[in-house]
N, C-alpha and C positions, 0 to 999 in steps of 0.2 A: 716417514709415510708411511701409510695406508696401502697396503693391497687389495687386488682384488678380493679375495674372501672374504677381507674386512668391509669392501666396500657392498659387498652384496649381504653382508652379517644384515648393515645400519639398514640397506633396504627393504630387507625382509621385517624387521623390527618395526620400523617405520609402518608399513602394511596392516602386521597383528596389531597396531595403537591405533590405526583410520580404523579398523572393525570394532574395534572395544570402542572405540567414540560414537560411532555409529550405532550401536545400538541403541532402542528406547530407553527414556529412565523407568526404573522402576516405582510403583505405586508403593508409599510407606504405611497405608492403611493396614492394617491388625485390627482382629476381632476384639480387644481392650480397648482400642482407640476409634472405633467408630459407631457412629450413633445414627440409626435408624436406616433403612436397607441403601443398598449402593446404586446412586443413580448418574446415568451419564450424561450430561447436560448437554441437549442438540438433537437428540432422538425423540422418537416420537411413543416409546415405551413410558406405561402409567407407574406411578411411585410406587401406588397399591391398586390390588385389583378392585374393580366398582359392583358394589353391591347392588345384589336382586333388587332389591326392594325400593330403586330409585324406578321410577316412572318411564315411560317410553318419551323419547323426543318430541316435537312438536313439529307440526308443520313446516313452519318458519324455519325451523330448526335443521330441519332435514333438508328445506328448499337451497337455503344457506351454505348446507356441509357441500351439495353437488359440487361437482368439479366443473371448471368453466367450459362449456364446449368448445372442439378444438375444429377448425377449421382447415386444417392442416391435413386432411386424409381426401384420399381419393383422386378426382383430378385436381384438384387443390394443393396438393403436397406440394412441398418444394415452391410457393409463392411465396413475393417478399409481405411484409408485414401491412406494408401501407396498399394494397391490393385490394382490400374491404373499406378502404377511408373516402375521404370524398376526391374527386376527378375519376371517382370507377363507374363501371355501367352495374354492380351489384351492390343491393342495400346495406345500409348496415344492421339493421332490424330488419324484421319479418313484418309486415303492414296487415293490417285487420282486413278481414273478407269485403267492408262496406269503404276503406280509403285504395280498392285497388284502382279507383279510375278518378281521376282529377277535375277540379270544377271549372268553370269558365272562367273564373280569373287568374287562376293559375295556368289554365292553357293560353289566354290572351299574354300572361306575363314569360310563356315559354317560345315565344314565335319570335323567329331572328330578326333582327332589322333588315329592311328590306336596299335595296343599292340603290343610288341615285340614279336618275338618267342618262346624268354626263360621265356616268363613272367608267376609269378607262381602264384595265387591268396593270398595262403598262407601266402605269403611271406613280413616282414615288409614294408610298405610304405615308412617309413622317413628311407633305408636304402641307397638309392642311391641321390633319389630325388622324386616328387610328384607322387608317385605310379609304380613306374618304377622300372625294377631292371638292367636298363642300365645306367653307370658310364655318367657323362656330357662330359667328353672330356678320351679320353685313355690315359693310364700311362704306359709310358714306363718299360720295365725289369728289366732295373740298379735302378729305382726309385721303386719295387716291392722288388727285395734284396737287397735294401742298410738299413744299418744298425743307430740308432737312434744317434745324438750324444751327448754329453754330457751338451754342453748348451739347445737341444731339452727335454733332462729329466729334467732339472733344470724348464724351463717354462712350463713341463707337471704338475709338483708336485703342490697339490692344495693349494692355500693359507692359511697359518697356522694363528688362532687365536692370540690375544697378549695375553700379559704375564698376563694382567688384569682382561681377559673374565672367566667367571662364567658360566655354564654351567645351559641347562632349570632346574629349581625346580619340584619335582614332583606335580602336580595339585591339587591332595587330601590329605589332611592333615588326614594321620593315627593318629589315636585317642589311647591311651596307654589303656588299662584292669581296672586300676585300676580306671581311669578316667568315663571308663562305668560304671561302679559298684559301682560307689559313690554315694551317697545321699545330698542334702544342708541341712546347719543346720537350727537350728531354726530362727536364727537371717536374715536369706538368705529369709525364707519361711515366715516370717511375712511383709518381703520389698516386694516380691511377689505381696502381696494382693493388688487390686486399693484401692485408696482412697476414701472413703465414703463421698458424698458431700449430705447433707439436701438438699430438695428442700426450697427454704423459702416462705413468710417472715421469716426471722431468730429471729425477735424481736417483740417484739407488739408496734405501732405505737404510742399507749397514754402508758409512766408510770408517776408515782406517781410524785411530786416535792417535797423535801424536806422542813421544814417548815424553817433552817438555811437559804435555798436561795430563800424563800419569804421574809425576813426580813431583807437580807443582802441592804446596801445602798450604791451607787457607790461611789467611790475613787472623790476627786476636779479634777485630771485631767483627769478622764472620764468625770464627766460633765462639764469639759472647751470645751472638743471634743466633747461634744455631741451639744453645739450652735451651733445654725444656722450661715450662714454666713450675717452679715449685710451689707447695703448696705454703699455706701457713701456719703461725706453730699451734695456732688451736684446731688444729685439722684431727680427726680424729676417723679412721679409718673404719670399716661397716663391718657389722658382727656377723659373720660368715659360717658361727658354729651352728651346731643343728640342737634343739633342746625338746625332748619331747612333752605331749600335751598332755597334761592333766587328766586323768578319768571324769573329775567334777565339769571341767569343761567342754570334754566330751557328750554327758549327760543333760548340760545344761538346756533348758528351753528359753525361747525368748518371752517376753513379755508383750501381754495384749497391748502397749505401747509401739512397741517394734513392730509387731502383725500388721498395725494401722499407718504406719509409716512407710511399712514394705511393699503397699500396693499403690500399685501404680495410678496414676491421674489420667482418667479419662476426658478427653475433650473430643468437640464435635468435632468430626472433620468438615474441607474446605467448602463441599461443595452443599452443604447445610446450614454453614455458619451465616450466610447473606441470605436465605431463605426461611420468613417468617409469616407465614398466610395470616398471622391475627398483625400484622402493621396497619392496616388503615380499622381496623377494628375501634369505636370508640367507648369506653370505660362507660361505666351507667351512674357513677358516680360525675363524670365531666358532663355526661348529659344533662344532668338536677339540676350543675350547679348555676348561681346566680351573678351576674356582675357587677360588682362592688361600683358604688356610685363615683368613686376615683374616678376606676379606669372609663363608664360613663362617660362625666366631664371633659376626658382629657381626649379622647375619643371624635365630640364634635368638633368640627372644622371652626378655622381663626377669621373671624366674618374682618375683614379687612376692605 
């Protein structure tokens, strides 16, 4: 069994492992494998400085580059976004001086509907229409005194539930008085107690070995399995002897071919592999190309 010292050592080693895994991954880009400037995508830094020979931006570009007006300032700070939308007293955008006053037609449409002379405030709003006590259209006297037909009565009856329909049950469960006055048995009380789990270690890590186990001898099968695997007959041991290096080998120089092969391969970094500024440029030869007659005939739609 492991002692408290071993548990503390394992806990400390686990913390060191978590710290090692929490470190960010280092970039493997070196000076001989990096092509072009080191660019971090997602930032507003330019890849290369802008030349001074470029003319100044136009008025349209300056207008588009200006930030959007912030209405959440001053007394309007903290207001929701829908404050300046439909249904609010403030305007979405500022009006011109010539449009400050509405015309006659707009004033006429902006007037509220007048109440009927027989209107009463305490009458139900949904009786005839939206808050009005006048019907939508006039009903004839014959329709007012007419009796309903058997078909109308049949349609006016509510839909009957199917035969398999069962009504809603009572939400609350009524407990009988005998169950309320009941007492649990001794077996139920013994099962309701939580299980007692003593704290470890549960066994002494050091125990005595019996004499019979000390004097026991392994069987032939165990002795056969305990033998180490032997090497094949053709196996040759490694040559551990040291031999001096000749002066000719020390003074030797690499050939141009070896120097060429020893140079590292320069590969473009992943930041610039997918970046191609000339991806959408058409070549001059493609612009001057002529479509063959066969392709022109195949491009015509089929007359059906």
